Structures are given as structure tokens and as C-alpha cells.
C-alpha positions as CSV (number, residue, x, y, z in Angstrom):
1,M,-52.6,5.7,20.4
2,S,-50.8,7.3,22.9
3,K,-51.0,6.8,27.1
4,E,-52.5,8.8,29.3
5,Y,-51.4,9.5,32.6
6,L,-51.7,11.2,36.1
7,V,-49.3,13.2,37.4
8,T,-49.1,14.4,40.8
9,L,-46.8,17.2,42.8
10,N,-46.5,17.6,46.0
11,V,-44.6,21.3,46.2
12,P,-43.2,23.7,49.0
13,P,-45.4,26.8,49.4
14,A,-42.3,28.5,48.8
15,L,-42.2,27.3,45.1
16,E,-45.7,27.8,44.4
17,E,-45.3,30.2,42.2
18,M,-42.7,29.1,40.4
19,V,-44.2,25.7,40.0
20,V,-46.9,27.6,38.3
21,D,-44.7,29.4,36.2
22,C,-43.2,26.4,34.4
23,L,-46.5,24.6,34.1
24,L,-48.2,27.6,31.9
25,M,-45.5,27.7,29.5
26,L,-46.0,24.0,29.2
27,E,-49.6,24.5,27.8
28,F,-50.9,21.1,28.4
29,E,-54.3,21.0,26.9
30,Q,-56.5,19.5,29.8
31,G,-54.3,22.7,32.4
32,F,-54.2,21.3,35.3
33,S,-54.9,22.0,39.2
34,S,-53.6,23.3,42.2
35,L,-54.9,22.5,46.4
36,T,-53.5,22.5,49.7
37,V,-52.9,19.5,51.2
38,S,-51.4,18.1,54.7
39,A,-48.4,16.1,53.4
40,H,-46.9,13.4,56.1
41,H,-43.9,11.4,56.6
42,H,-42.0,9.3,59.1
43,E,-38.5,11.6,58.6
44,N,-38.9,15.2,60.3
45,K,-35.8,16.2,58.2
46,G,-36.7,20.4,56.8
47,L,-39.9,20.1,59.0
48,S,-40.6,23.1,61.2
49,V,-41.3,21.8,65.5
50,S,-44.4,23.0,65.2
51,E,-44.4,20.4,61.5
52,Q,-43.0,17.7,63.6
53,V,-45.8,18.0,66.9
54,T,-48.6,18.0,64.8
55,G,-47.2,15.5,62.0
56,R,-47.4,17.1,59.3
57,Q,-46.7,20.0,56.7
58,K,-48.2,22.3,53.9
59,R,-47.8,21.6,50.5
60,I,-49.1,22.5,47.5
61,R,-50.5,19.4,45.3
62,F,-50.7,20.3,41.6
63,Q,-52.5,17.7,39.0
64,M,-52.2,17.5,35.1
65,Y,-53.7,14.9,33.4
66,V,-50.8,14.7,29.8
67,N,-49.5,12.0,27.2
68,G,-47.1,10.5,26.8
69,T,-44.6,13.1,24.7
70,D,-46.3,15.6,27.7
71,L,-44.9,13.4,30.1
72,A,-41.3,12.9,29.1
73,K,-41.2,16.9,28.0
74,L,-42.8,17.5,31.5
75,L,-40.3,15.4,33.4
76,V,-37.9,17.1,31.8
77,Q,-38.3,20.6,32.5
78,L,-38.9,19.7,36.3
79,R,-36.2,18.0,36.5
80,E,-33.4,20.8,35.5
81,E,-36.0,24.0,37.4
82,F,-36.2,21.7,40.9
83,A,-33.2,20.0,41.1
84,G,-33.0,19.6,44.8
85,S,-35.7,20.9,45.5
86,G,-38.2,18.6,47.4
87,I,-41.0,18.2,44.9
88,Q,-42.5,15.0,45.2
89,Y,-43.6,13.4,42.1
90,W,-46.3,10.5,41.3
91,V,-47.1,9.5,37.9
92,A,-50.3,6.9,37.1
93,P,-51.2,5.2,34.2
94,V,-54.8,6.4,33.3
95,L,-57.5,4.2,32.6
96,E,-60.4,5.7,31.8
97,N,-61.6,9.5,31.4
98,G,-64.3,11.9,30.5
99,E,-66.9,14.8,31.2
100,F,-70.2,13.7,32.6
């Protein structure tokens, strides 16, 4: 049985379309979701004055459910295409999933 994971990416808005294209090319069985979020971080690196004052930075969050094989492929692709881009990511094991 293959392990399954939830992958979360926080992407700078300027890279949104490039990331969408990358993820669509990988053709995950479950697809992926995206939404606009506010990122909060103690470092002011790369923040506009407005973002420094408000303490938040706009990001696009992508989430996808992947198996172990797809996870390895995804991470390799992202590292190749987006090295140094500031994309943050998290990988968490999925304990349970389904539909209601």
C-alpha cells in the first residue's frame, strides 16, 4: 500500500500561472486546489512597505493529495523549475480521506 500525502505550497502571486501550468502537466489523479492567503513571517525580506506595516503578504496556496511516487516526481519538478523562487512547501502524511 502506497503512502499518501497532502502537499501545501505557498507561492508568490507572480508565479501563480507558472505553478498552475506545472501542476497541470503532472496530472495528479485528485487534481489540486488553490486559494489566496495572507502569509505572516518575522522576516521582512522582500516585503513592500505596506506589507511590512500590515504584517502580511499575499500568497497563493496550492494543496494537493498525492501518493509517494507522485510526491517524489512533484518535488523534483518543483526544485528544477522554481529553485530560488521563494516558494514555501509542507508535506504531511494523510491519515484518512474519503467523500461524504
